KEMARZA-903862 format. One record per residue (C-alpha): z, x, y; residue number from 1; residue in one letter. Coordinates in steps of 0.001 Angstrom, whole numbers. Layout:
! residues N
<r z="Z" x="X" y="Y" dolo="NUM" kefi="a"/>
...
//
This chain:
! residues 140
<r z="96" x="0" y="145" dolo="1" kefi="x"/>
<r z="-1014" x="1499" y="3355" dolo="2" kefi="x"/>
<r z="1069" x="1101" y="6587" dolo="3" kefi="x"/>
<r z="-168" x="-646" y="9372" dolo="4" kefi="x"/>
<r z="1235" x="-270" y="13257" dolo="5" kefi="x"/>
<r z="3373" x="-3446" y="12970" dolo="6" kefi="x"/>
<r z="4955" x="-1890" y="9656" dolo="7" kefi="x"/>
<r z="5848" x="1259" y="11416" dolo="8" kefi="x"/>
<r z="7588" x="-803" y="14156" dolo="9" kefi="x"/>
<r z="9747" x="-3027" y="11576" dolo="10" kefi="x"/>
<r z="10625" x="163" y="9808" dolo="11" kefi="x"/>
<r z="11775" x="2026" y="12839" dolo="12" kefi="x"/>
<r z="9157" x="4610" y="12305" dolo="13" kefi="x"/>
<r z="7848" x="3958" y="15828" dolo="14" kefi="x"/>
<r z="10558" x="3439" y="18439" dolo="15" kefi="x"/>
<r z="11305" x="3059" y="22080" dolo="16" kefi="x"/>
<r z="12013" x="6442" y="23829" dolo="17" kefi="x"/>
<r z="13106" x="6197" y="27397" dolo="18" kefi="x"/>
<r z="12928" x="9788" y="28118" dolo="19" kefi="x"/>
<r z="9301" x="9712" y="26830" dolo="20" kefi="x"/>
<r z="7320" x="9780" y="30142" dolo="21" kefi="x"/>
<r z="9625" x="12506" y="31450" dolo="22" kefi="x"/>
<r z="8690" x="15062" y="28713" dolo="23" kefi="x"/>
<r z="4948" x="13939" y="27804" dolo="24" kefi="x"/>
<r z="3603" x="16626" y="29909" dolo="25" kefi="x"/>
<r z="5648" x="19046" y="28235" dolo="26" kefi="x"/>
<r z="4676" x="17938" y="24878" dolo="27" kefi="x"/>
<r z="976" x="18154" y="25977" dolo="28" kefi="x"/>
<r z="1805" x="21923" y="27044" dolo="29" kefi="x"/>
<r z="2983" x="22404" y="23288" dolo="30" kefi="x"/>
<r z="-100" x="21051" y="21977" dolo="31" kefi="x"/>
<r z="-2181" x="23380" y="24249" dolo="32" kefi="x"/>
<r z="-168" x="26466" y="23205" dolo="33" kefi="x"/>
<r z="-683" x="25587" y="19342" dolo="34" kefi="x"/>
<r z="-4603" x="25024" y="20247" dolo="35" kefi="x"/>
<r z="-4643" x="28670" y="21753" dolo="36" kefi="x"/>
<r z="-2905" x="29863" y="18752" dolo="37" kefi="x"/>
<r z="-5316" x="28206" y="16323" dolo="38" kefi="x"/>
<r z="-8217" x="29767" y="18321" dolo="39" kefi="x"/>
<r z="-6808" x="33238" y="17965" dolo="40" kefi="x"/>
<r z="-6176" x="32554" y="14214" dolo="41" kefi="x"/>
<r z="-9703" x="31365" y="13801" dolo="42" kefi="x"/>
<r z="-11224" x="34418" y="15903" dolo="43" kefi="x"/>
<r z="-9224" x="36697" y="13270" dolo="44" kefi="x"/>
<r z="-10632" x="35002" y="10528" dolo="45" kefi="x"/>
<r z="-7317" x="33560" y="9430" dolo="46" kefi="x"/>
<r z="-8686" x="30072" y="8677" dolo="47" kefi="x"/>
<r z="-5553" x="28869" y="6775" dolo="48" kefi="x"/>
<r z="-3261" x="29240" y="9904" dolo="49" kefi="x"/>
<r z="-6199" x="28162" y="12231" dolo="50" kefi="x"/>
<r z="-6104" x="24883" y="10412" dolo="51" kefi="x"/>
<r z="-2378" x="24443" y="10167" dolo="52" kefi="x"/>
<r z="-2066" x="25247" y="13827" dolo="53" kefi="x"/>
<r z="-4911" x="23229" y="15092" dolo="54" kefi="x"/>
<r z="-3344" x="20005" y="13177" dolo="55" kefi="x"/>
<r z="-132" x="20793" y="14967" dolo="56" kefi="x"/>
<r z="-1911" x="20989" y="18233" dolo="57" kefi="x"/>
<r z="-3477" x="17322" y="17584" dolo="58" kefi="x"/>
<r z="-25" x="16360" y="16588" dolo="59" kefi="x"/>
<r z="1526" x="17376" y="19796" dolo="60" kefi="x"/>
<r z="-1122" x="16045" y="21863" dolo="61" kefi="x"/>
<r z="-916" x="12734" y="19859" dolo="62" kefi="x"/>
<r z="3042" x="12756" y="20466" dolo="63" kefi="x"/>
<r z="2584" x="13225" y="24290" dolo="64" kefi="x"/>
<r z="501" x="10084" y="24548" dolo="65" kefi="x"/>
<r z="3079" x="8279" y="22540" dolo="66" kefi="x"/>
<r z="5781" x="9794" y="24819" dolo="67" kefi="x"/>
<r z="3635" x="8450" y="27819" dolo="68" kefi="x"/>
<r z="4088" x="4774" y="26738" dolo="69" kefi="x"/>
<r z="7884" x="5707" y="26161" dolo="70" kefi="x"/>
<r z="7648" x="5485" y="22430" dolo="71" kefi="x"/>
<r z="8604" x="8105" y="19703" dolo="72" kefi="x"/>
<r z="7504" x="8584" y="16219" dolo="73" kefi="x"/>
<r z="9379" x="9214" y="12937" dolo="74" kefi="x"/>
<r z="6354" x="9479" y="10821" dolo="75" kefi="x"/>
<r z="3171" x="11642" y="11044" dolo="76" kefi="x"/>
<r z="1147" x="8672" y="9626" dolo="77" kefi="x"/>
<r z="2861" x="6199" y="12075" dolo="78" kefi="x"/>
<r z="1919" x="8371" y="14956" dolo="79" kefi="x"/>
<r z="-1710" x="8373" y="13952" dolo="80" kefi="x"/>
<r z="-1621" x="4501" y="13636" dolo="81" kefi="x"/>
<r z="127" x="4252" y="17043" dolo="82" kefi="x"/>
<r z="-2392" x="6229" y="18813" dolo="83" kefi="x"/>
<r z="-5065" x="4110" y="17110" dolo="84" kefi="x"/>
<r z="-3256" x="854" y="18054" dolo="85" kefi="x"/>
<r z="-2387" x="1802" y="21680" dolo="86" kefi="x"/>
<r z="-5360" x="3992" y="22745" dolo="87" kefi="x"/>
<r z="-8459" x="3537" y="20420" dolo="88" kefi="x"/>
<r z="-8399" x="-140" y="20169" dolo="89" kefi="x"/>
<r z="-7746" x="-423" y="24241" dolo="90" kefi="x"/>
<r z="-11020" x="1869" y="24628" dolo="91" kefi="x"/>
<r z="-9194" x="4729" y="26071" dolo="92" kefi="x"/>
<r z="-9787" x="7147" y="23088" dolo="93" kefi="x"/>
<r z="-12990" x="7236" y="20941" dolo="94" kefi="x"/>
<r z="-12520" x="6460" y="17139" dolo="95" kefi="x"/>
<r z="-13729" x="9834" y="16027" dolo="96" kefi="x"/>
<r z="-10738" x="11561" y="17503" dolo="97" kefi="x"/>
<r z="-8296" x="9589" y="15706" dolo="98" kefi="x"/>
<r z="-10453" x="10118" y="12472" dolo="99" kefi="x"/>
<r z="-10413" x="14020" y="13246" dolo="100" kefi="x"/>
<r z="-6539" x="13825" y="13733" dolo="101" kefi="x"/>
<r z="-6222" x="12019" y="10298" dolo="102" kefi="x"/>
<r z="-8528" x="14756" y="8660" dolo="103" kefi="x"/>
<r z="-6545" x="17536" y="10381" dolo="104" kefi="x"/>
<r z="-3451" x="16133" y="8609" dolo="105" kefi="x"/>
<r z="-5039" x="16195" y="5179" dolo="106" kefi="x"/>
<r z="-6444" x="19705" y="5678" dolo="107" kefi="x"/>
<r z="-3475" x="21006" y="6868" dolo="108" kefi="x"/>
<r z="-1601" x="19697" y="3680" dolo="109" kefi="x"/>
<r z="-4457" x="21017" y="1497" dolo="110" kefi="x"/>
<r z="-3856" x="24625" y="3423" dolo="111" kefi="x"/>
<r z="-100" x="24378" y="3051" dolo="112" kefi="x"/>
<r z="444" x="22808" y="-260" dolo="113" kefi="x"/>
<r z="-2758" x="23697" y="-2261" dolo="114" kefi="x"/>
<r z="-4068" x="26875" y="-652" dolo="115" kefi="x"/>
<r z="-7413" x="25366" y="271" dolo="116" kefi="x"/>
<r z="-8806" x="25722" y="3527" dolo="117" kefi="x"/>
<r z="-12459" x="26771" y="5207" dolo="118" kefi="x"/>
<r z="-13849" x="28336" y="8075" dolo="119" kefi="x"/>
<r z="-16040" x="25261" y="8727" dolo="120" kefi="x"/>
<r z="-13308" x="22953" y="8621" dolo="121" kefi="x"/>
<r z="-10978" x="24758" y="10892" dolo="122" kefi="x"/>
<r z="-13839" x="25543" y="13444" dolo="123" kefi="x"/>
<r z="-14665" x="21581" y="13471" dolo="124" kefi="x"/>
<r z="-11067" x="20694" y="13844" dolo="125" kefi="x"/>
<r z="-10747" x="23046" y="17147" dolo="126" kefi="x"/>
<r z="-13707" x="21400" y="18638" dolo="127" kefi="x"/>
<r z="-12148" x="17899" y="18113" dolo="128" kefi="x"/>
<r z="-8703" x="19252" y="19295" dolo="129" kefi="x"/>
<r z="-10206" x="20500" y="22386" dolo="130" kefi="x"/>
<r z="-11820" x="17291" y="23157" dolo="131" kefi="x"/>
<r z="-8560" x="15249" y="22407" dolo="132" kefi="x"/>
<r z="-6874" x="17675" y="24877" dolo="133" kefi="x"/>
<r z="-9310" x="16885" y="27702" dolo="134" kefi="x"/>
<r z="-8859" x="13204" y="27013" dolo="135" kefi="x"/>
<r z="-5022" x="13475" y="26800" dolo="136" kefi="x"/>
<r z="-4834" x="15709" y="30067" dolo="137" kefi="x"/>
<r z="-6756" x="12643" y="32165" dolo="138" kefi="x"/>
<r z="-4648" x="9848" y="30342" dolo="139" kefi="x"/>
<r z="-1234" x="11541" y="31143" dolo="140" kefi="x"/>
//
């Protein structure tokens, strides 16, 4: 059974977070730092760490957008569902960005748990993260 945004709310995996707006920009800076780290790892041909770092870059970018709405996640999957509901469904972020975030989550898990990664996938994710960052900067 897959979760839906409403399930995340009911289960307390997405909650009100009154300090969110105050720290959204700082969270975006964390995403930017992870993105830069992923680029350096990619340039060093360390594709496993580039994959892990780019996922966390996208995670922090997404979290900053949730914080901007005074919300906080307690689940990576619910964070993705929240971004889809609150930004994609509202026409503020293209669906391909959330698709890339979901893909990055799976590729990060493959890299961490199964020692599977590739130059192509990490490079593609870095491009998606750069696009996500540009959009988030406009929205925050």
